[in-house]
N, C-alpha and C positions, 0 to 999 in steps of 0.2 A: 301516471300524471305527475309532472314535476311540482315540487313545493314552490309556493309563491315566494319571491325574494323582495325585500324592501329596497327602496331606492338607495343607491350608494353615492355619497357626495364625492365629486371628482374635482380636485383643485384646478384652477384655470392654468393654461399653458402660456408661456411667453409673457408672464406678468412678474415684475420684480417682487421678491419676498417682502411683505410689509414689515415696517420697523415697529409697529405698534405691539405692545405687550399682549401675549395670548395666555390663556389659562390652560393650554394643553399642547401636546404634540400628538398629531394624528398618527394612530397606529393601525397597521393592517390587522385584520382578524376575520375569522370565518364565522358567519352567521349560521347557527344550527337550524335544523328544520323546525324545532319547537319555537325558537326565537322568531323565525320567519312567520310562523303561524300567529305568533303574538302580535307582530307588526300588522298583519292583515286583520286580525280580530279586534284589536284594541287600540291600534295606533291612532285611528281617526278621533277617538274620544280622549285619549290621555296625552297625546303629543301636541304641544303648543308650537305654532310656527313663530320664528323670530320676526319681530316687527320693530321698526324704529318709532315706537309710540309706547306710552305707559301701559302696562298690563292692567286690564280690568280683572282684578283677582276674583271678585264676586261672580262675574260672568264665567271666568275660566273654570272655577271650582264648583259653581252652582250654589255657593254659600259665602257668607262673610265669616272669616276666621283668621287668627294671626298666621302670618306667612313666614316659613323657614326656607331659606335658600341652601341647597347643597351643591357644592362645586366639585365635580369629578366623582360621581358615585360608583365608578367601577362597574361591577356586575349587579349592583343594587341590593345586595344582601342586607347591609346595615340600614339602607333607606326604607326597605319594606318592613324590617323589624321595628324601627322607630315609628313609622307611620301607623302600624298596627297598635303599638303601645300607647301612642298619643293621638287618638282619633280626633281630638278637639282642635288640632293644628293642621294647617295646610302646608304641604311640602312641594317645593319646586326644585327639581333636580336638573342640573346641566351636565351633559356628557356628550362627547362627540364620537365615542367608540361604538360602532354599530352593534357588535355583539352585546355590549353592556346595556345599551338601550333596549335591545330585544329581550335580554334577560330580565330587566326590571319590568318591562311591559308584561312579561309572562307572570311574574310574581304579583303584579297589580291585578291582573285578570283572575288568577287562581285564588288569590286571597280577598278579592273584592275590596281593594283599597281605594275608596273614592276620594281620599284626601291627598293623592299624589298626582302631579303633572310633570311632564318631561319636556325640556327644550333642548333639542339636539343641536346645540350651537355653542360657540365660544362664550363662556360665562362672563368674560370681561365686557363683551358687547351687550349681552343681556343686561348686565348691571348698568351700563352707561345709558341704554336706550329704553329699557322696559321697566326698570325699578326706580321710582322717584325717591327723593330723600325721605327718611323716616317711614319707609314702607315695610321694613322687615322686623319681625320679632326675633329672628335668629339667623345665624349662618353656620353651616357645618362644612368643615374641610378636613376630611379624614385620609391620612396616609397619602398626601400628594407626593409626586416624584421627587426624591431628595436630591437628584443630580449630584452624585457623590464627588465627582471630580471638581477641583477648585475652579478650573476655567469655565465650568458649566454652572457655577453657583448663581450667575446672573439670570439663569433660566428658571430659577425656583419661583414658585407661585407667590409665596409670602414675601412681598417686598413693600416698602413704605407707600408707594403710590396706590397700589391695590388696597392695602389695609385702610388707607384714608378714605377711599371711595366706599369701602364696605361700612366703615364707621359712620359716614354721612347718611347711609341708607338705613341704619338701625334706628328704631324708635328709642327714646330715652329708656334705659333699662334693658334694652335688647342685648343679645350676646353673640359673640363669635367663639366657636368651639373648634379648635384645631387639635389633631392628634398625629403623631409620627412615631416610627420605631427607629429613627436614625438620630442619635443624640446630638451630633453637630447641627442638624437641621432644627431640632428642638431648641437648641441654644439660640440659633438665629431667629426663630419664630418668637421666642421670648423677648429678645432684644428689639425686634421690629414692633411687636405689639405694645411693648412697654413704652416705646418712644412716641406712640400716637397719642396726642393730648386729649382726644375725645374719649379714650378708653381707659378703663380701670381693671386691674387684675383682681380676680376673685380668690386667688390662692391665698391661703393663710400660712403655708409652709414657706420657709425662708428661700428655698430654691426656686419658687415661683410657679410650680406646677400643681395641678389638682389631681385627686383620685379620679379614676374613670367614672364619669357620671352614669347614673343608673340606666339611662336610656340607650347608651352606646353599647352594642353587643360586642362580644369577643368574636372576631372572625376566625375561620379555620387557620388562616395564615398567621394571625396573631397568637393563637393558642399554641401553634407549633413553635413560634419564636420564643414564647414564654417558657415552654418546656426546655428549650435549648439555652435558657438563661439570658435571652435578649430582653431589653427594656422597651417600654412604651411610655410616651410622655403625652399627657393631655394638658391643654391650656384653655382656659375659659376667661375671656375678658368681656366686660359689659360697657355699654354706652353710658357715659356719665349723664346724670340728670334724672335718673329713674330709680326704681326699687332694686334693679339688678337681678330679678328672678330669671333663671334659665329654664329650659324645658321642664315642665312638671308633668 
């Protein structure tokens, strides 16, 4: 008997490419049998459909708790680790890569992580339609595509319009945590985040970066890079007007 396969999103044909900013580039990928089983077993409970209406967080999670948005969680390793470490927080992950969604669903089911939900949709549209102002306790953006070539820098996720939208949706004292292993992108992130008037940098060091917060795990890729002498840069900014506490 063949393994069940999750639905695959197919882009429409004969439609001009939209000019709106997206938080992703859709990548092809093979969904494993384990990930397919995770879709079948847990997708109905942990996958949230995109809607052009504010998200009822208490209904979606079955409880009221501070909400953290993660944009582009990859294969979900860090998401699951942080959710297990911080069970008093709710986590909403946005990812359009089918194998990554399946991998996180598998982790959620196996680890019984009731504080994680997934929206397999463009995070920019989720932000615009489902998350009203001052609704977020935090935002995690870990290792987004650095788009190394200069002509592709405009495709980078961390740009002034998105950062402003994120800042508007943070509660006073809420935080944005970005991490990258590409120094030129770290420098751009620092410049963009510092220029947003609603945000304040939590770094005390002159260069503007922070030590890796305790909740963010070292991924296997990151550990390999560190062994090879590669750097990793973490940035944590908070919404002005609050205590500035990040994930505890």
